[in-house]
C-alpha positions as CSV (number, residue, x, y, z in Angstrom):
1,X,17.0,-10.7,-2.8
2,X,19.5,-8.8,-4.8
3,X,19.1,-5.0,-5.2
4,X,19.2,-4.0,-8.9
5,X,20.7,-0.8,-10.3
6,X,17.2,0.7,-10.7
7,X,16.6,0.1,-6.9
8,X,14.3,-2.8,-7.4
9,X,14.9,-6.2,-5.9
10,X,15.3,-9.5,-7.7
11,X,14.8,-12.8,-5.9
12,X,17.4,-15.5,-6.1
13,X,17.0,-19.1,-5.1
14,X,20.1,-20.3,-3.2
15,X,20.6,-24.0,-2.4
16,X,22.7,-25.5,0.3
17,X,25.1,-28.3,-1.0
18,X,23.9,-30.7,1.6
19,X,20.3,-30.1,0.7
20,X,21.1,-30.8,-3.0
21,X,23.1,-33.9,-2.1
22,X,20.3,-35.2,0.1
23,X,17.7,-34.4,-2.6
24,X,19.7,-36.4,-5.2
25,X,20.5,-39.2,-2.8
26,X,16.8,-39.6,-1.8
27,X,15.7,-39.7,-5.5
28,X,13.8,-36.5,-5.2
29,X,15.7,-34.4,-7.8
30,X,12.6,-34.2,-10.0
31,X,10.3,-33.1,-7.2
32,X,9.4,-29.5,-6.4
33,X,11.5,-28.0,-3.6
34,X,8.5,-27.8,-1.2
35,X,7.8,-31.5,-1.7
36,X,11.4,-32.2,-0.9
37,X,11.4,-30.0,2.2
38,X,8.3,-31.7,3.5
39,X,10.1,-35.0,3.3
40,X,13.3,-33.9,5.1
41,X,14.0,-35.7,8.5
42,X,13.2,-33.6,11.5
43,X,16.8,-32.7,12.3
44,X,17.0,-30.7,9.0
45,X,16.2,-27.1,10.0
46,X,16.5,-23.7,8.5
47,X,18.8,-21.0,9.8
48,X,15.7,-19.2,11.2
49,X,14.7,-22.3,13.2
50,X,17.9,-22.4,15.1
51,X,18.2,-20.4,18.3
52,X,20.7,-17.4,18.0
53,X,22.9,-18.7,20.7
54,X,23.3,-22.0,18.8
55,X,24.6,-20.1,15.8
56,X,27.4,-18.8,18.0
57,X,28.0,-22.2,19.5
58,X,28.5,-23.6,16.0
59,X,31.2,-21.1,15.4
60,X,32.8,-21.9,18.7
61,X,32.7,-25.6,18.0
62,X,34.8,-25.4,14.7
63,X,37.0,-22.5,15.9
64,X,39.8,-24.7,17.2
65,X,40.1,-26.3,13.7
66,X,40.2,-23.1,11.7
67,X,43.5,-21.4,11.2
68,X,41.9,-18.3,9.7
69,X,38.9,-16.1,10.3
70,X,35.4,-17.4,10.7
71,X,32.4,-15.5,9.3
72,X,29.0,-16.6,10.6
73,X,25.7,-14.9,10.1
74,X,23.5,-15.1,13.2
75,X,19.9,-15.0,12.1
76,X,17.9,-13.2,14.7
77,X,14.1,-12.8,14.5
78,X,12.8,-9.3,14.6
79,X,11.0,-9.9,17.9
80,X,14.2,-11.3,19.5
81,X,14.7,-9.4,22.8
82,X,17.5,-6.9,22.7
83,X,19.0,-8.1,26.0
84,X,19.4,-11.7,24.7
85,X,20.8,-10.3,21.4
86,X,23.5,-8.4,23.1
87,X,24.6,-11.5,24.9
88,X,25.3,-13.4,21.7
89,X,28.5,-11.5,21.1
90,X,30.0,-11.7,24.6
């Protein structure tokens, strides 16, 4: 969603490059997005399906190979326990 000057919100569809490449490779480019998602292998997950600590672990895994800063969004469900959330950044 993107906030508009009048305060309303406008939805935008954003695609991951790997998703688009897989869709094209699998010959599914002409299919509806939900059809493609339904056919993805089990190891393809959304950011909200990954545990919050695993988001941090991804950053840690690539950090030795990055000579600048890393910016990583950690997606945390609303019902995620506060005590667990605080531990993500330690």
